[in-house]
Phi, psi and omega in degrees: 000138181278128181276141176300128185278349180274127177285160187230134169227137179305140177300143179097004177248280174210153182293139185291337184294346180264007186236141173262128180296145183284327175197158171221141177202157180283128178224130180269122179215112180062028177071349182199094179206149175242139180242131185230149177225144177239136173262123181274106187257340179296143174303145185301318180304322179295316180298322181298314181292329176295321177298314180299317180298319180293321179299317180296319183290338182248024179302150184303137180284148180286131180270130179264156181298136179227177175294154177308131186281149172263129182263146175233163177236135178233129182252130169244176184305328187232005182220152171237115181260124175248124186212151169258013170273202181258174184296321180299317179295319179298319178297320182294319179297313179299320179299318179302310184286323176297323180293314179300316179299314182296318182294316181291318180297331176295318177294320183281358184058035180264081183250016182292171183269346181296122184284149170279145173303136183296141175266132179268127179248119174265106184260097181279137186286341182201178181296324182299327178277326187283315190299319180297343180282343191279159171301156185304324184297337180264358182255352180284158181298133179088356180289153178299139180273134181253148171264339180195161181216133177254129176234111185242158177196179182293332183258325186223150175226128183235148167233132170242134182212165179258124179291328182290343173267318184297332181264003179272107186288351179274352179264125191282319186215065184291336186239029182301317180293320179297313179299319180305310182291325179293323176298320176301318179301316181291317181293327177296327180275347187246327187240144176253309184251113178204134181299152183297323181296324180283327174304310181284327178297316177296319180298319179290322182296310182282341175294338181261021175295147178232141178246130176230106183056241181259019182242157179240134174252116179253138176094010178297136185296149178267117181303312185294320180290325176298321179297317180296316181296330179286329189257343190237134177299144180288151170282145169302144182298330176298324177288315179301315182293336183270352181296130175230188187294341180266356186285140176296335178293341182267324188235006172265132187301325184282353181238343187296327187296318181290327176298312180295316183295315181289325175298318179297312186290325177294316177298318179300315180298313183294321179296311185288330174295320176297320178299310187291327185259004180057045180239173178228044186295321181293319176298319179296323176299313179299318181296318180293318177297322177296338176268017176070022169284147179294146179304324180294314179293318179298322180294315181298328183274350186227286187277348175119161177298130184306323181294316178292318181298326181297317178295318179296319181293320178298321177294321179300318181290320181298325180290332185051044176241123187231124180286138179236135179260131174246116186222155177296149174300145181308137185297332183287347179270101183248103184299328183289343182276351182290138187252120175271156176204154177289157178224138183288160177299324179296317180295316181297321177296316182295321181292315178295322178295320180296322174302318180290326176299321183296332176252024167066033172264078194284319186299308180294322180297318180297319179298317180293322179292322177298319177294321178299317182287336172294321180284326181214091183295350182250022181277101186300322182300326179292324177293320177302312183293321178296321176300321179297322179303313182287322180297318181290345176255018176063025174260074193289324179295317179294320178299322182297326178298316182288318180295321179300318179293324178297317179293320180296323181283328182215084183293345180264013174273113180295328180289318179300316178295319180295312181297318179300315182295311184291333175292328177296328178304320192282342179268003182094131186258137164235185184301321183291309182292326178295320179295319178296317180296316180297317180299317181292323179291321177294325176295317179300317180294321179296320180290317183225089182293350181263007184266100187298321183303329180292321176297317181297315182294321179291323175299317178298315182298311182296319182294317181288337177268001178058044180232142173045056183296327177293321175295320177301319178297318180292324177295317178297321177299320180294320177299317178296320180296324180286325179224080185297336182269000180269107187286343178299324179289328176289324175297323176297321178300319177301315182297317180296317180296324176296318178298326180283353182080012182269076188296317182295317179294320179298318180293320179298314180292321179296322179296315178296317182299319180299329180282348183262353185301135183246348180230161178303320179295316178299319181298317180297313180296319181293321178294322178295318179295321179296317179297318179297314180297323179295317179296320180296316179296317179297318179298314180300319180295317180295320180294320179296318179296318182292321178297319178297321181290321182293327179302331183263004180260148177287164177111171179236182180085178183284091184301331180302317182279321182301329179299335180267309188275336182268344184237101183301338182278349181292143180286123178295332181295334183288337187241357179290136176290150181282164170269116178267123190268124178235104184266133169254162185291337182242148177267131177270126183294140181286149175279153176294143185282121175277180182286155180286161179227199183281167178282162181281158176286142180285355182294138180257105183281170175291138187252151172274164183280335186281166176250145172229165182234133176239143184231124181179206183250132175281115184257349183203139173220149174204152174238089188295328179198146176049229182264016180287144177227131174232140180212164176241127180246122183246130178224182178296333181278354182129197183241155178233134173260109187241153186211164170211138178274353178207093185289350176293338181272355183275126172285112175265141180217153175246116191280316185225028175203167178241116178300147180292330181209176175297144187254142175266114184296340181286334188233339192256357185271339185301132179088356183268147173281136184213150168246115188243125172271134184212162172264116185288152176286147185297314185250005181225087185297345179268007179235159178180167180263130183291132177249320185207144178232121174245119181263148176210166178245000000 
């Protein structure tokens, strides 16, 4: 293959005509690629001032007042572009993102048929259109100017960008941050086990992709990372490989930059070495880690011994020579196949408002949605977004009004059905609301079988209602299969397995999940789930041992309980049931605590078969004999006298906090907010048998 004779340096550093390339050689990549390398010989301070000068010269142009813009929508296989620019610009934006997606999925071997949920791109033609969409912190005077913003979540993913920057060929990396976050979205859906340094290294590597006409440039150097590597000592690779979500190198501002920069340069080196040598060592490393091999062992078998690799990497950085691949855009990305269509003013307002809802700019979003509904009172998407505003502010009854209307207007919206169902969770479930939520979630799954949150929510519903636990497990598995890198779905699997009593399996999944955490919040949640699963497994083992011992002891009655209540010397820790932690994505606000009342009657009435849910404050608890538990739950709707003849069978859970230690239900529940599932008494609606207890603060 003939190598391109022009050397390449990313725009915004120094002109290539002043540099001699360090090497050129024929490399076969995808049957048609050219590899170019530039040696950066200018002293770094000179390059820094050149960057600043270029930034000033390409500062955003001032937008002048124009006629109200007409918005259009363009659909590509994986993106929806909404723009007040022209059709050509919309096609170019979709082509850019489709190309990045295709190139990365080729590396990840993600060639399956399951579609990714489409990402919506709001392509503003200028700063005047773009700036009002941003969070308040970016709109104040003196705030850093953005070329694009990525807002992602479990249900929706948005990109907002400025067309006047994206089409400016003098700006080297206007969307590096946007591309970085989008790469994270793809890897979360494709990979489950991957070291944190490689997660960030791949995101940084592909964030610096460049498109030139119908060609793709891979491996273009990152200006910001080069600056950090020039100014900051490298971490030992043993330290880099050990960084996890709890490490200060990952989330402390004064240390994060070298972690990202070194992750980028190591990934860059390994990728380009594979290109030049016709190897797949980095892919093999990922595969071995995915097979639960330790990163250290996987590295020695593929990318090299870390100590040797560290010396090679330091030499690579000292040379400041970086190989760049120039290859044709993937053939499957056909810009001419993208379909444009008109979009109403009401729809464009609703989409922009929904983007603002996702980053919690509620006041402006509500105003835009109200204007949208004036133009089109039957626009279901506007009702969905309005419902989200109230749901995210814990106004669940008001949110339910909007979600109900959204479903009524568009029963085939998987999102409207999903939002309606999950909002019902937050208001407290009884048989009626649980049935409605289940129906809506099953409808959502039927409409969009690739939408993982609906599987996760239905698994949660079934598990908390103690119904079809095996189906709940399969639903949780499906959510994990759709997004292997999303640890929330794995945490749900832990919760379901705990409900099923499968302590060993719950601990195994929790252990794996803890190793996958990519952020400090994920790490905290995973550690809490791991601790809960460990306590549950330990409790089950102690109970099994005690039951075996009791079988061989004389006497009658429930020996398991008598060992605690009949023998003062017995350790209470040995027989206390564990707190099984079931986290939901939203916190339900606690009700104010009313005054305490009398104890419940010990009489056990006849029970109905159905389940109901009560939410309130536990004002009284007692364990009159053996493992019996009686309590009083007081709420705004009144009080309930609830009981269990064997509290060891009750699944206890902590919804939005982690208890410091295992809790004794006989003494530690008083004064706590709880949501209790119970079987109501046939002739006494204020009494019932406890089925499940979820505690919250």
